[in-house]
Structures are given as C-alpha cells and as structure tokens.
N, C-alpha and C positions, 0 to 999 in steps of 0.2 A: 625839375620844374612842374608845375601845374598850370594847365590851361583852362579856363572857365568861359563858356559861351552861354550868354542869356538869350532867351527868346520869349515871346508872348506879350510884351508890352503894346500899349495903343491908347486910343481915346475911347472913353466910355462915359455914359452920363451917370450922374450921381444916383446911387442905388444898385447899380449895375455890378457886374462881376468880371474878374480877368484871372488867368491863370498863367503865372510865370514859371518858366522851366530853366534850369542851369545844368548843362552837362559839362562834367569834368574828364580831362584827358591828360596824359602825361604821367608822372610819377605820383599816382594816386593811391598807392598801395598804403601808405601812412596816413592818409587823411582822417582826422578825427571828426572835427566839427564842420559843417557847412551851414552858411546863413545868408540872410537878406539884409542889406542895409539900404538906405535911401537918403537923398540929399535933394532938398528944394532950393531953390533960388534964394541966395543970401543967407541960407541956414547950413548948420553944420551936418555932417554926415552921421546918421543915427541907426542903430540896430533896430530892425524891425522884428525879426525872429531867427533863431537859429535852431539846429538839431545836431546831436552828436551821432557818432556811429551806433551808439547804443539805444538811440531813440529818444533821450532826453531832450525836451524842447523848452525854448524860452521865448516869450513874447514881450514886446514893449506894451505897455498898459493901453496906449492909443489904438491898439489894433486888436486887443484880446476880444474873443467872441466873434471877430469878423474874418480874420485872416487864419489860415491853416498852413503849416508848413509840414512837409512830407519827404521822405528820401527812399529812394529805390537804390540800394546799394549794388544790386546785380547790374544796373544800368548806368552807375555812378552819376545818378541825377538828383537834383533837389528841386522840389516844387513850392510854389507860394500860391494857394488859392486864396483869392482876394474877393470877398463879398461885401455887400453893403458899402460900396466905395462912397468916399466923401470927396469934396473938392480939396480938402486939406491932405489927402493923400497923394495929390500931384507932386511928382518928383521922378528924378532918375534913380532906378533901383538897381543895385549892384549885388551880384552873387560873390560870396567870399568863402575861402576854404582855410582851415588850420590844421596843422600836423600836431601842435602842442596845445592841448586844452582848448580854450576858445580865443588863442591868440592869432588873428587873421592875417596872414601874409600874402595871400594869393587873391586876385581880384579880377572880376570880369570886366568887360568894356561898359557895362551899363546898359540898360533899356528904359526908355521914356514911358511913364504912365501919367495920363493926363484925364482928370475927371471933370467932367463940366457940370455946372449947376443948372 
C-alpha cells in the first residue's frame, strides 16, 4: 500500500500563489507517476498535472503556464506550484500515485484551495 499526505492548501486572493506538497510513504518502490487532481463542488474530479518517475509532465490546458509540477524522488514528494491563481481554481486538490503507467490507484485525503476574487 501507498499512503499519500497532502499539505499546503489554504485561502488566497486572485493572482496569488500557493504551493502544495504530497509526501508518499509505504510501498513506494514501484511508484511510476504521481499527480494532482482537483474537484470543485458539483463537478467531476479532473487531472491538474502529473509527472512520471522519468520527469515527463502533463498539464490540464486550464493551468498551463500558471502551475508547475515537480518531484523529489529522494524525498518521495511531489509538489504543485500554483501561480496567478483564479477563483475557478477553487477546489479540493488530491494527490495521486500510480504503479502502472498513469493509472492512479492511490489517493490522498485532499486539501482545500480557495481563491477569492
């Protein structure tokens, strides 16, 4: 099993920045991809960004140029730097991990990000 613990959420004004962190523990030796998803009220969970163990990244169109995902394999931690935040970025952000390709089977508990206008 893999345990994921997120931190770094909070309340920020539009245009501001936040940095989310996700620390992985447990059976982490075979983790391939790690990523961030988000779910706003009344909406489906959507991929924000992910990164493979080799550093290949993928971003949702809505966050390209504003968010940056990075990974510290030595610390088993993935980060999401969020700049130029918009009210529509308000959501619960979930960290996820995958052993096979980008098939995410392990999830964190979520951290709330609220962007005020």
